[in-house]
GUTIVEX-617533 format. One record per residue (C-alpha): residue in three letters; z, x, y; residue number from 1. Coordinates in nm, 3 decimals. Each point is the difference from the previous one (the first is absolute). Example, Ala and Ser with C-alpha at 12.3 -4.5 7.8 and 13.67 -1.06 7.14 Angstrom:
% residues 2
[rec ALA [0.780 1.230 -0.450] 1],
[rec SER [-0.066 0.137 0.344] 2],
END
This chain:
% residues 368
[rec UNK [3.509 11.331 -4.316] 1],
[rec UNK [0.050 -0.373 0.018] 2],
[rec UNK [0.051 -0.115 0.351] 3],
[rec UNK [-0.006 0.110 0.361] 4],
[rec UNK [0.351 -0.001 0.137] 5],
[rec UNK [0.108 0.011 0.356] 6],
[rec UNK [0.069 0.374 -0.029] 7],
[rec UNK [-0.369 0.075 -0.072] 8],
[rec UNK [-0.096 0.020 0.365] 9],
[rec UNK [-0.305 0.171 0.140] 10],
[rec UNK [0.012 0.370 0.096] 11],
[rec UNK [-0.055 -0.081 0.368] 12],
[rec UNK [0.053 -0.330 0.174] 13],
[rec UNK [-0.263 -0.255 -0.084] 14],
[rec UNK [-0.003 -0.369 0.055] 15],
[rec UNK [0.095 -0.194 -0.313] 16],
[rec UNK [-0.141 -0.344 -0.087] 17],
[rec UNK [0.258 -0.207 -0.193] 18],
[rec UNK [-0.153 -0.277 -0.215] 19],
[rec UNK [-0.353 0.076 0.121] 20],
[rec UNK [-0.277 -0.189 -0.177] 21],
[rec UNK [-0.311 0.192 -0.102] 22],
[rec UNK [-0.190 -0.266 0.198] 23],
[rec UNK [0.108 0.189 0.309] 24],
[rec UNK [-0.232 0.292 -0.064] 25],
[rec UNK [-0.259 -0.141 -0.245] 26],
[rec UNK [-0.363 -0.004 0.108] 27],
[rec UNK [-0.111 -0.365 0.040] 28],
[rec UNK [-0.253 0.017 -0.285] 29],
[rec UNK [0.259 0.162 -0.229] 30],
[rec UNK [0.269 -0.249 0.103] 31],
[rec UNK [-0.213 -0.313 -0.061] 32],
[rec UNK [-0.098 0.122 -0.348] 33],
[rec UNK [0.362 0.081 -0.092] 34],
[rec UNK [0.141 -0.329 0.131] 35],
[rec UNK [-0.265 -0.191 -0.200] 36],
[rec UNK [0.078 0.198 -0.319] 37],
[rec UNK [0.377 -0.046 0.041] 38],
[rec UNK [-0.045 -0.376 0.040] 39],
[rec UNK [-0.207 -0.036 -0.319] 40],
[rec UNK [0.204 -0.189 -0.255] 41],
[rec UNK [0.070 0.212 -0.303] 42],
[rec UNK [-0.169 0.312 0.143] 43],
[rec UNK [0.293 0.230 -0.077] 44],
[rec UNK [0.038 -0.147 -0.347] 45],
[rec UNK [-0.366 0.061 -0.089] 46],
[rec UNK [0.007 0.361 0.105] 47],
[rec UNK [0.329 0.068 -0.171] 48],
[rec UNK [-0.163 -0.135 -0.318] 49],
[rec UNK [-0.279 0.255 0.056] 50],
[rec UNK [0.242 0.285 0.042] 51],
[rec UNK [-0.047 0.104 -0.361] 52],
[rec UNK [-0.368 0.070 0.078] 53],
[rec UNK [0.060 0.173 0.327] 54],
[rec UNK [0.063 0.384 0.001] 55],
[rec UNK [0.333 -0.024 0.178] 56],
[rec UNK [0.222 0.104 -0.293] 57],
[rec UNK [-0.220 0.293 -0.093] 58],
[rec UNK [-0.017 0.115 0.362] 59],
[rec UNK [0.381 -0.010 0.027] 60],
[rec UNK [0.030 0.208 -0.314] 61],
[rec UNK [-0.272 0.237 0.128] 62],
[rec UNK [0.171 0.058 0.332] 63],
[rec UNK [0.336 0.046 -0.171] 64],
[rec UNK [-0.137 0.253 -0.247] 65],
[rec UNK [-0.253 0.195 0.206] 66],
[rec UNK [0.110 -0.029 0.364] 67],
[rec UNK [0.313 0.089 0.201] 68],
[rec UNK [0.224 -0.288 0.094] 69],
[rec UNK [0.120 0.014 0.359] 70],
[rec UNK [0.383 0.005 0.028] 71],
[rec UNK [0.284 0.184 0.168] 72],
[rec UNK [-0.064 0.281 -0.250] 73],
[rec UNK [-0.383 0.010 0.020] 74],
[rec UNK [-0.209 -0.017 0.319] 75],
[rec UNK [0.318 -0.094 0.186] 76],
[rec UNK [-0.177 -0.017 0.337] 77],
[rec UNK [-0.241 -0.267 -0.136] 78],
[rec UNK [0.294 -0.188 -0.147] 79],
[rec UNK [0.162 -0.009 0.345] 80],
[rec UNK [-0.326 -0.128 0.155] 81],
[rec UNK [-0.027 -0.268 -0.267] 82],
[rec UNK [0.357 -0.125 0.063] 83],
[rec UNK [-0.060 0.012 0.372] 84],
[rec UNK [-0.317 -0.209 -0.031] 85],
[rec UNK [0.176 -0.258 -0.216] 86],
[rec UNK [0.287 -0.009 0.243] 87],
[rec UNK [-0.230 -0.053 0.301] 88],
[rec UNK [-0.203 -0.275 -0.170] 89],
[rec UNK [0.311 -0.143 -0.164] 90],
[rec UNK [-0.139 0.027 -0.352] 91],
[rec UNK [0.304 -0.061 -0.216] 92],
[rec UNK [-0.111 0.186 -0.313] 93],
[rec UNK [-0.133 0.353 0.041] 94],
[rec UNK [-0.311 0.047 -0.214] 95],
[rec UNK [-0.029 0.294 -0.236] 96],
[rec UNK [-0.224 0.273 0.135] 97],
[rec UNK [-0.181 0.281 -0.181] 98],
[rec UNK [-0.185 0.314 0.103] 99],
[rec UNK [-0.295 0.079 -0.225] 100],
[rec UNK [-0.210 0.320 -0.014] 101],
[rec UNK [-0.336 -0.071 0.162] 102],
[rec UNK [-0.164 0.202 0.277] 103],
[rec UNK [-0.164 -0.310 0.142] 104],
[rec UNK [0.217 -0.163 0.270] 105],
[rec UNK [0.086 -0.345 -0.122] 106],
[rec UNK [0.284 -0.254 -0.033] 107],
[rec UNK [0.032 -0.345 -0.157] 108],
[rec UNK [0.241 -0.280 -0.070] 109],
[rec UNK [-0.049 -0.193 -0.324] 110],
[rec UNK [0.204 -0.213 -0.242] 111],
[rec UNK [0.051 -0.366 -0.095] 112],
[rec UNK [0.370 -0.034 -0.045] 113],
[rec UNK [0.110 0.293 0.214] 114],
[rec UNK [-0.213 0.210 0.225] 115],
[rec UNK [-0.047 0.373 -0.068] 116],
[rec UNK [-0.112 0.238 0.275] 117],
[rec UNK [-0.203 0.308 -0.092] 118],
[rec UNK [-0.098 0.284 0.234] 119],
[rec UNK [-0.210 0.301 -0.091] 120],
[rec UNK [0.094 0.365 0.058] 121],
[rec UNK [-0.316 0.027 0.211] 122],
[rec UNK [0.145 -0.257 0.248] 123],
[rec UNK [0.346 0.150 0.005] 124],
[rec UNK [-0.142 0.348 0.076] 125],
[rec UNK [-0.241 -0.134 0.264] 126],
[rec UNK [0.233 -0.205 0.224] 127],
[rec UNK [0.297 0.099 0.215] 128],
[rec UNK [0.328 -0.193 -0.013] 129],
[rec UNK [-0.087 -0.269 0.260] 130],
[rec UNK [-0.351 -0.051 -0.138] 131],
[rec UNK [0.147 -0.033 -0.351] 132],
[rec UNK [0.258 -0.250 0.128] 133],
[rec UNK [-0.284 -0.226 0.112] 134],
[rec UNK [-0.158 0.023 -0.343] 135],
[rec UNK [0.330 -0.085 -0.175] 136],
[rec UNK [0.037 -0.293 0.238] 137],
[rec UNK [-0.356 -0.102 -0.081] 138],
[rec UNK [0.084 -0.021 -0.373] 139],
[rec UNK [0.328 -0.179 0.063] 140],
[rec UNK [-0.199 -0.250 0.207] 141],
[rec UNK [-0.220 -0.063 -0.308] 142],
[rec UNK [0.318 -0.061 -0.206] 143],
[rec UNK [0.146 -0.238 0.257] 144],
[rec UNK [-0.327 -0.196 0.022] 145],
[rec UNK [-0.025 -0.035 -0.383] 146],
[rec UNK [-0.330 0.191 0.008] 147],
[rec UNK [0.094 0.198 -0.308] 148],
[rec UNK [-0.061 -0.301 -0.229] 149],
[rec UNK [-0.357 -0.050 0.123] 150],
[rec UNK [-0.074 0.369 0.015] 151],
[rec UNK [0.102 0.031 -0.370] 152],
[rec UNK [-0.231 -0.289 -0.082] 153],
[rec UNK [-0.287 0.171 0.183] 154],
[rec UNK [0.067 0.321 -0.193] 155],
[rec UNK [-0.011 -0.192 -0.324] 156],
[rec UNK [-0.319 -0.185 0.092] 157],
[rec UNK [-0.173 0.315 0.115] 158],
[rec UNK [0.072 0.159 -0.338] 159],
[rec UNK [-0.112 -0.319 -0.176] 160],
[rec UNK [-0.333 0.002 0.183] 161],
[rec UNK [-0.077 0.338 -0.143] 162],
[rec UNK [0.087 -0.116 -0.357] 163],
[rec UNK [-0.212 -0.314 0.014] 164],
[rec UNK [-0.300 0.158 0.179] 165],
[rec UNK [-0.203 -0.024 -0.324] 166],
[rec UNK [0.055 -0.380 -0.025] 167],
[rec UNK [-0.286 -0.200 0.160] 168],
[rec UNK [0.137 -0.163 0.322] 169],
[rec UNK [0.348 0.101 -0.098] 170],
[rec UNK [0.016 0.278 0.251] 171],
[rec UNK [-0.154 -0.218 0.269] 172],
[rec UNK [0.274 -0.256 -0.029] 173],
[rec UNK [0.280 0.257 0.006] 174],
[rec UNK [-0.157 0.198 0.282] 175],
[rec UNK [-0.029 -0.313 0.212] 176],
[rec UNK [0.383 -0.034 -0.020] 177],
[rec UNK [0.048 0.374 0.053] 178],
[rec UNK [-0.216 -0.010 0.315] 179],
[rec UNK [0.200 -0.286 0.145] 180],
[rec UNK [0.327 0.175 -0.082] 181],
[rec UNK [-0.121 0.321 0.156] 182],
[rec UNK [-0.073 -0.184 0.325] 183],
[rec UNK [0.356 -0.129 -0.003] 184],
[rec UNK [0.123 0.347 -0.099] 185],
[rec UNK [-0.161 0.156 0.300] 186],
[rec UNK [0.170 -0.252 0.234] 187],
[rec UNK [0.330 0.068 -0.176] 188],
[rec UNK [-0.037 0.370 0.094] 189],
[rec UNK [-0.017 -0.097 0.363] 190],
[rec UNK [0.317 -0.204 -0.044] 191],
[rec UNK [0.178 0.294 -0.164] 192],
[rec UNK [-0.109 0.239 0.277] 193],
[rec UNK [0.183 -0.233 0.239] 194],
[rec UNK [0.308 0.007 -0.224] 195],
[rec UNK [-0.016 0.381 0.005] 196],
[rec UNK [-0.001 -0.006 0.381] 197],
[rec UNK [0.302 -0.236 0.005] 198],
[rec UNK [0.184 0.245 -0.224] 199],
[rec UNK [-0.100 0.325 0.168] 200],
[rec UNK [-0.018 -0.142 0.352] 201],
[rec UNK [-0.216 0.294 0.096] 202],
[rec UNK [-0.366 -0.092 0.067] 203],
[rec UNK [-0.109 0.358 0.045] 204],
[rec UNK [0.138 0.093 -0.343] 205],
[rec UNK [-0.186 -0.293 -0.157] 206],
[rec UNK [-0.320 0.111 0.173] 207],
[rec UNK [0.049 0.363 -0.108] 208],
[rec UNK [0.055 -0.109 -0.365] 209],
[rec UNK [-0.323 -0.202 -0.010] 210],
[rec UNK [-0.188 0.281 0.169] 211],
[rec UNK [0.128 0.251 -0.258] 212],
[rec UNK [-0.101 -0.226 -0.282] 213],
[rec UNK [-0.349 0.002 0.143] 214],
[rec UNK [-0.028 0.366 0.100] 215],
[rec UNK [0.275 0.197 -0.172] 216],
[rec UNK [0.282 0.214 0.139] 217],
[rec UNK [-0.184 0.137 0.300] 218],
[rec UNK [0.168 -0.172 0.292] 219],
[rec UNK [-0.087 0.285 0.236] 220],
[rec UNK [-0.366 -0.085 -0.066] 221],
[rec UNK [0.037 -0.375 0.052] 222],
[rec UNK [0.069 -0.243 0.282] 223],
[rec UNK [0.136 -0.354 -0.025] 224],
[rec UNK [-0.208 -0.134 0.289] 225],
[rec UNK [-0.319 0.152 -0.139] 226],
[rec UNK [0.090 -0.141 -0.344] 227],
[rec UNK [0.036 -0.350 0.148] 228],
[rec UNK [-0.331 0.041 0.180] 229],
[rec UNK [-0.158 0.034 -0.345] 230],
[rec UNK [0.123 -0.344 -0.089] 231],
[rec UNK [-0.157 -0.137 0.320] 232],
[rec UNK [-0.329 0.173 -0.082] 233],
[rec UNK [0.011 -0.124 -0.358] 234],
[rec UNK [0.043 -0.361 0.107] 235],
[rec UNK [-0.245 -0.007 0.287] 236],
[rec UNK [-0.271 0.237 -0.110] 237],
[rec UNK [-0.335 -0.063 -0.171] 238],
[rec UNK [-0.186 -0.324 -0.069] 239],
[rec UNK [0.018 -0.268 -0.266] 240],
[rec UNK [-0.111 0.244 -0.269] 241],
[rec UNK [0.311 0.206 0.072] 242],
[rec UNK [0.212 -0.317 -0.011] 243],
[rec UNK [-0.127 -0.077 -0.346] 244],
[rec UNK [0.064 0.362 -0.107] 245],
[rec UNK [0.354 -0.025 0.130] 246],
[rec UNK [0.064 -0.303 -0.223] 247],
[rec UNK [-0.153 0.167 -0.306] 248],
[rec UNK [0.205 0.313 0.060] 249],
[rec UNK [0.320 -0.207 0.029] 250],
[rec UNK [-0.039 -0.225 -0.307] 251],
[rec UNK [0.109 0.248 -0.264] 252],
[rec UNK [0.297 0.125 0.206] 253],
[rec UNK [0.357 -0.117 -0.029] 254],
[rec UNK [0.096 0.141 0.344] 255],
[rec UNK [-0.160 -0.048 0.343] 256],
[rec UNK [-0.160 0.309 0.151] 257],
[rec UNK [0.263 0.228 0.149] 258],
[rec UNK [-0.125 -0.005 0.360] 259],
[rec UNK [-0.013 -0.381 -0.015] 260],
[rec UNK [0.365 -0.009 -0.128] 261],
[rec UNK [0.104 0.224 0.292] 262],
[rec UNK [-0.176 -0.218 0.256] 263],
[rec UNK [0.139 -0.321 -0.147] 264],
[rec UNK [0.357 0.139 -0.002] 265],
[rec UNK [-0.022 0.124 0.357] 266],
[rec UNK [-0.131 -0.342 0.109] 267],
[rec UNK [0.294 -0.173 -0.169] 268],
[rec UNK [0.252 0.248 0.138] 269],
[rec UNK [-0.118 -0.091 0.349] 270],
[rec UNK [0.014 -0.375 -0.067] 271],
[rec UNK [0.258 -0.254 0.107] 272],
[rec UNK [0.076 -0.081 -0.363] 273],
[rec UNK [0.122 0.351 -0.065] 274],
[rec UNK [0.215 0.008 0.306] 275],
[rec UNK [0.158 -0.334 -0.088] 276],
[rec UNK [0.099 0.140 -0.342] 277],
[rec UNK [0.150 0.303 0.161] 278],
[rec UNK [0.195 -0.230 0.231] 279],
[rec UNK [0.143 -0.184 -0.298] 280],
[rec UNK [-0.222 -0.309 0.008] 281],
[rec UNK [-0.164 -0.032 -0.343] 282],
[rec UNK [-0.019 -0.253 -0.284] 283],
[rec UNK [0.285 0.015 -0.257] 284],
[rec UNK [-0.026 -0.012 -0.379] 285],
[rec UNK [0.217 -0.305 -0.010] 286],
[rec UNK [-0.285 -0.187 0.178] 287],
[rec UNK [-0.272 0.110 -0.254] 288],
[rec UNK [0.041 -0.311 -0.214] 289],
[rec UNK [-0.093 -0.220 0.293] 290],
[rec UNK [-0.321 0.200 0.079] 291],
[rec UNK [-0.305 -0.226 0.024] 292],
[rec UNK [-0.310 0.107 -0.198] 293],
[rec UNK [-0.215 -0.190 0.249] 294],
[rec UNK [0.150 0.180 0.298] 295],
[rec UNK [-0.052 0.337 -0.172] 296],
[rec UNK [-0.366 -0.071 -0.075] 297],
[rec UNK [-0.045 -0.128 0.354] 298],
[rec UNK [0.145 0.325 0.141] 299],
[rec UNK [-0.218 0.202 -0.235] 300],
[rec UNK [-0.311 -0.188 0.108] 301],
[rec UNK [0.094 0.042 0.366] 302],
[rec UNK [0.043 0.373 -0.055] 303],
[rec UNK [-0.348 0.034 -0.160] 304],
[rec UNK [-0.154 -0.202 0.282] 305],
[rec UNK [0.160 0.225 0.260] 306],
[rec UNK [-0.113 0.307 -0.199] 307],
[rec UNK [-0.359 -0.126 -0.004] 308],
[rec UNK [0.003 -0.079 0.371] 309],
[rec UNK [0.151 0.337 0.095] 310],
[rec UNK [-0.187 0.216 -0.245] 311],
[rec UNK [-0.263 0.250 0.107] 312],
[rec UNK [-0.150 0.024 -0.346] 313],
[rec UNK [-0.368 -0.111 0.019] 314],
[rec UNK [0.032 -0.250 -0.288] 315],
[rec UNK [0.320 -0.148 0.138] 316],
[rec UNK [-0.156 -0.029 0.346] 317],
[rec UNK [-0.297 -0.183 -0.153] 318],
[rec UNK [0.241 -0.238 -0.182] 319],
[rec UNK [0.176 -0.055 0.331] 320],
[rec UNK [-0.331 -0.073 0.173] 321],
[rec UNK [-0.097 -0.254 -0.263] 322],
[rec UNK [0.341 -0.165 0.005] 323],
[rec UNK [-0.035 -0.020 0.378] 324],
[rec UNK [-0.321 -0.197 -0.034] 325],
[rec UNK [-0.255 0.278 0.069] 326],
[rec UNK [-0.346 -0.083 -0.131] 327],
[rec UNK [-0.294 0.185 -0.154] 328],
[rec UNK [0.193 0.126 -0.304] 329],
[rec UNK [-0.319 0.141 -0.162] 330],
[rec UNK [-0.087 0.199 0.308] 331],
[rec UNK [0.351 0.135 0.031] 332],
[rec UNK [0.011 0.113 -0.356] 333],
[rec UNK [-0.340 0.165 0.034] 334],
[rec UNK [0.104 0.183 0.319] 335],
[rec UNK [0.334 0.110 -0.135] 336],
[rec UNK [-0.138 0.134 -0.326] 337],
[rec UNK [-0.297 0.176 0.162] 338],
[rec UNK [0.209 0.131 0.291] 339],
[rec UNK [-0.221 -0.174 0.255] 340],
[rec UNK [0.147 -0.098 0.329] 341],
[rec UNK [0.106 -0.362 0.033] 342],
[rec UNK [-0.023 0.013 0.377] 343],
[rec UNK [-0.223 -0.201 0.228] 344],
[rec UNK [-0.370 0.082 -0.012] 345],
[rec UNK [0.005 0.072 -0.376] 346],
[rec UNK [-0.004 -0.361 -0.092] 347],
[rec UNK [0.126 -0.331 0.119] 348],
[rec UNK [0.112 -0.313 -0.179] 349],
[rec UNK [0.195 -0.317 0.022] 350],
[rec UNK [0.374 -0.008 -0.052] 351],
[rec UNK [-0.014 -0.369 -0.085] 352],
[rec UNK [0.061 -0.116 0.356] 353],
[rec UNK [-0.330 0.103 0.154] 354],
[rec UNK [0.146 0.312 0.157] 355],
[rec UNK [-0.176 0.331 -0.040] 356],
[rec UNK [0.163 0.239 -0.251] 357],
[rec UNK [-0.029 0.352 0.136] 358],
[rec UNK [0.246 0.177 -0.225] 359],
[rec UNK [0.322 -0.024 -0.191] 360],
[rec UNK [0.212 -0.287 0.126] 361],
[rec UNK [0.329 0.090 0.157] 362],
[rec UNK [0.304 -0.107 -0.194] 363],
[rec UNK [0.208 -0.020 0.311] 364],
[rec UNK [0.250 0.244 -0.150] 365],
[rec UNK [0.093 0.341 0.134] 366],
[rec UNK [-0.109 0.300 -0.210] 367],
[rec UNK [0.251 0.207 -0.195] 368],
END
């Protein structure tokens, strides 16, 4: 299993993306971080020097000795999906893939020199063929983006944090890095979800897969529209206290919440960017070396600004109000945390221009 040849074509007709760069589907925050890391002089050399400390070699041996390697002879349907995904995303070298016994649905792509894909039996048994195709595409997207290197580092540092927990301040320093990497990791999952959609080219299958990961194999009891409504309620509901709790709940996680992933993927699938890729207009790998770090950071900053302006989360709306020049920050914080109405009659204040402030300032952006 060394390369994807022209005969490894998808089981049904799907659009192929010759020479596609991972920049085509990467989330802006993920992309800016990766471009910056790739531009760092000596970055690859440093981490290759650390490879003796990283658990990659032991993980390879563990998978080889205690898992089932996907091939034409074992889990042949997964092998076909893997070759299809590499063919569609034009990944020249097909990664090794293993199935490991674990009832918890999970998959990951790790490795420094060569990516390894692992899926659990719980995931294989939970998903149908098209849902699983999106997951395999998700993991191939990680491989194409080079995420496996940084995910291996995160795995190593997470284990290290446990080992140095007894050292004064040692754990604090390591966990600071781990927290930053986890934030990138979560954005990389949104990127890989997009890659999964490009491979499967079936939005409903991607939605079903995420819904099953959240609620199990009970599709007759679930509804995609109602599931997406949960994401809307999660973002818009509550007050500032709930916003803070959302952040605290998210910090230890490596993946975004499932409803949020579904909503983000649906939004991207309906975007002009996705349609342009499907029409064959996308950045090529041959152009990656000319990518500007500044432009990537600017695009990332623009994305976050748009997210803040369009967000219905109470904390993000407050940030948008402040950025828009709204005054009386102390009063706004008090009202948001206590749940008091910020409307006219409750209080009034100056917004810095002598105008009366009767409530949250409009950002001028449509909701949603």
